[in-house]
C-alpha positions in Angstrom: -7.3 -31.5 -18.6 -5.3 -28.5 -19.3 -3.6 -26.5 -16.1 -5.6 -23.2 -16.5 -8.9 -25.8 -16.3 -8.3 -27.1 -13.1 -8.5 -23.4 -11.5 -12.4 -23.4 -13.2 -15.4 -23.9 -10.9 -18.0 -23.7 -13.3 -20.8 -25.7 -11.8 -19.6 -25.6 -8.5 -21.8 -24.2 -5.4 -19.9 -22.1 -2.6 -20.3 -20.6 0.5 -18.8 -17.8 2.0 -19.4 -17.0 5.8 -18.8 -12.9 6.6 -19.0 -12.5 2.9 -20.5 -9.2 3.3 -17.5 -6.8 3.3 -13.5 -7.0 3.6 -11.7 -10.0 2.7 -14.8 -12.1 2.6 -16.1 -10.1 0.1 -13.2 -10.2 -2.3 -13.5 -14.1 -1.7 -16.9 -14.6 -3.0 -16.3 -12.2 -5.5 -13.5 -14.2 -6.8 -15.2 -18.2 -6.3 -17.6 -16.5 -8.6 -15.1 -15.1 -11.5 -14.2 -18.9 -11.2 -17.4 -19.8 -12.1 -19.0 -21.2 -8.9 -22.1 -20.0 -7.7 -22.1 -18.1 -4.6 -24.2 -17.3 -1.3 -22.5 -14.9 0.7 -24.2 -16.0 4.9 -23.6 -13.1 7.7 -25.9 -11.4 10.6 -26.7 -8.8 8.0 -28.7 -10.2 4.8 -29.0 -6.4 3.6 -25.3 -6.1 2.8 -24.9 -9.7 2.0 -27.2 -8.8 -0.5 -25.4 -6.2 -1.5 -22.7 -8.0 -2.0 -24.5 -10.4 -3.9 -25.7 -8.2 -6.4 -22.7 -7.1 -7.5 -21.8 -10.4 -8.5 -24.6 -10.8 -10.2 -24.2 -7.8 -11.9 -20.6 -8.3 -12.9 -22.7 -11.7 -14.5 -22.1 -14.6 -11.6 -24.8 -16.2 -9.6 -25.3 -15.6 -5.7 -27.6 -15.1 -3.6 -27.6 -13.6 0.2 -28.7 -15.6 3.3 -29.1 -14.1 6.7 -27.6 -16.2 9.4 -25.3 -15.8 12.7 -22.8 -18.6 12.5 -22.5 -18.9 16.2 -26.2 -20.2 16.8 -26.2 -23.6 16.3 -29.9 -23.8 15.3 -29.4 -21.3 12.4 -27.1 -23.6 10.7 -28.9 -26.5 9.0 -31.7 -23.9 7.8 -29.0 -21.8 6.1 -27.4 -24.8 4.8 -31.5 -25.9 3.2 -31.9 -22.2 1.8 -28.7 -22.7 -0.1 -29.2 -26.4 -1.2 -32.6 -25.3 -2.8 -31.5 -22.8 -4.5 -28.3 -23.8 -5.9 -28.2 -27.4 -5.5 -25.8 -29.3 -3.2 -22.8 -27.1 -1.2 -19.3 -28.1 -2.8 -16.9 -25.3 -1.4 -17.3 -23.8 1.9 -15.2 -20.5 3.1 -15.4 -20.3 6.8 -14.0 -16.6 6.4 -16.7 -15.1 9.6 -14.3 -13.8 12.4 -13.8 -10.8 15.0 -10.9 -9.3 16.5 -10.6 -7.4 20.1 -7.3 -5.5 20.9 -6.9 -5.4 24.4 -4.0 -7.1 27.0 -4.6 -10.7 28.6 -4.9 -8.6 32.1 -8.1 -6.6 30.5 -9.5 -8.9 28.6 -13.5 -9.8 30.0 -15.2 -13.5 30.3 -17.2 -12.0 27.9 -15.2 -10.4 25.0 -13.4 -14.2 25.4 -16.4 -15.6 25.0 -17.2 -14.0 22.1 -14.1 -13.8 20.8 -14.0 -18.0 20.7 -17.8 -17.7 20.2 -17.1 -16.8 16.4 -13.9 -17.8 15.4 -13.9 -21.1 16.4 -17.6 -22.1 17.9 -18.9 -20.5 15.0 -16.6 -22.2 12.0 -17.1 -25.9 14.3 -20.8 -25.0 13.8 -20.9 -25.1 9.7 -17.9 -27.5 9.5 -19.7 -30.3 11.3 -23.0 -29.4 9.7 -22.0 -28.9 6.1 -19.3 -32.1 6.8 -22.1 -34.6 7.7 -23.8 -33.5 3.8 -20.3 -33.8 1.9 -19.5 -37.2 3.9 -22.9 -38.0 2.5 -22.2 -37.0 -1.0 -18.2 -38.1 -0.8 -16.9 -35.3 -1.6 -16.0 -31.3 -0.3 -14.0 -28.6 0.0 -13.9 -26.8 3.3 -11.4 -23.8 3.4 -10.5 -21.6 6.5 -9.8 -18.3 6.9 -7.1 -18.8 9.5 -4.0 -15.9 10.4 -0.5 -15.2 11.0 -1.8 -14.7 14.4 -1.8 -18.3 15.1 1.8 -18.8 15.4 3.0 -15.8 16.4 2.4 -12.5 19.3 1.6 -9.7 16.6 2.4 -6.5 17.6 2.6 -3.1 19.0 -1.2 -4.7 20.1 -1.9 -7.5 22.4 -5.4 -9.7 21.1 -4.2 -13.1 23.4 -8.1 -14.2 23.0 -8.1 -13.5 19.1 -4.6 -15.3 18.8 -5.9 -18.8 20.8 -8.8 -18.7 18.3 -6.2 -18.8 15.5 -4.8 -21.5 16.5 -7.9 -23.2 17.6 -8.6 -22.7 13.7 -5.2 -23.4 12.2 -5.2 -27.2 14.7 -9.0 -27.5 13.9 -8.1 -27.5 9.9 -6.0 -30.4 10.3 -7.7 -32.9 12.4 -10.8 -32.5 10.4 -8.6 -33.2 7.4 -7.1 -36.0 8.7 -10.5 -37.5 9.5 -12.8 -36.6 6.5 -9.8 -37.2 3.9 -11.7 -40.7 3.6 -15.1 -39.6 2.8 -13.6 -37.4 -0.5 -13.3 -34.0 2.1 -10.6 -31.9 1.3 -10.0 -29.2 4.2 -7.5 -26.4 3.9 -6.7 -22.8 5.8 -5.1 -19.7 4.5 -3.3 -17.5 7.1 -3.5 -13.9 5.7 -1.2 -11.3 7.2 -2.1 -7.8 7.5 -4.6 -6.7 4.7 -6.1 -3.6 4.7 -9.4 -3.8 5.8 -11.5 -1.7 8.2 -10.9 -4.2 10.4 -6.8 -3.5 10.3 -6.1 -0.2 10.4 -2.6 -0.7 8.1 -1.7 3.0 8.1 -2.4 4.4 11.4 0.8 5.5 12.2 1.0 3.6 15.7 0.5 0.6 13.5 2.3 1.3 10.6 6.1 0.9 11.8 5.5 -2.5 13.6 3.1 -3.9 10.5 4.4 -2.6 7.4 7.7 -1.1 8.1 9.4 -4.2 9.9 7.9 -6.8 7.2 10.2 -7.7 3.9 7.5 -6.9 1.4 6.8 -3.3 3.6 3.1 -3.2 2.4 -0.2 -4.7 3.1 -2.2 -7.4 1.0 -5.2 -5.7 -0.6 -8.2 -8.3 0.3 -8.7 -9.3 -3.5 -5.2 -10.3 -3.4 -6.4 -13.5 -1.3 -8.8 -14.6 -4.0 -6.5 -16.3 -6.3 -5.6 -18.6 -2.9 -9.0 -19.0 -2.7 -9.9 -20.3 -6.1 -6.4 -22.6 -6.0 -7.8 -23.9 -2.7 -11.4 -24.5 -4.0 -10.6 -26.1 -7.1 -8.6 -29.4 -8.5 -5.8 -27.5 -8.9 -5.1 -28.3 -5.3 -7.0 -31.5 -6.1 -3.8 -34.0 -3.5 -3.7 -30.7 -0.9 -5.2 -31.4 2.3 -5.0 -30.5 5.7 -2.2 -27.4 4.5 -2.1 -23.5 5.9 -1.5 -21.4 3.2 0.3 -18.4 4.3 0.1 -15.0 2.6 1.7 -12.6 4.3 4.2 -10.8 2.3 7.2 -12.3 4.1 5.9 -11.0 7.4 6.9 -14.4 9.2 10.3 -14.6 8.3 11.8 -12.7 10.8 
């Protein structure tokens, strides 16, 4: 087996939640380019279908599934739908997430719950459900999208709920990796820094001096730059890797 062949995902089935735009869309395209059949899961199935259609037009295999990951009763039907069309799920990427810039004293109970519902509870719902199926088969690969916000306090914006939710994602990644390794399931996460998407206004003069100018590489990532790392974690190239948080931040957390 050659080194490059270890990155090949041909014959694998991958799922990306929140894959209808931004980082998730780029990750879905990367997995498809590496050979995986990809299911894009999002609340707005029309936007998910747009991404799936683009993958198919490029020669890949993809489907769109409408589901809200915060609704625990929607998870099993979502998995059933994917497996009936594409086959057993080999790779599951928990990308769905939301953020709110708000100081701690201004965070409402509803706002706090909403962020945890998507970023933590939704991720947990998917991990537990797909983890059961992977454990029965004795193999599987789960990749969670964390953040450097799990280990730093971002500035100038305050976002305590988001930061706490991503810290939970990182610790849950490690906990599941330790528990599920004997079942043949690997669980890792990526921790991106600032990425140029609708969610992060990297060119906004209010944020740029802190997010970009004060960082070693002095730029934001493009969503596409995260794709190769996802392919690495999803493939046999990372076969002896579990419970790891792969930081992709242009050096932002170095100082």
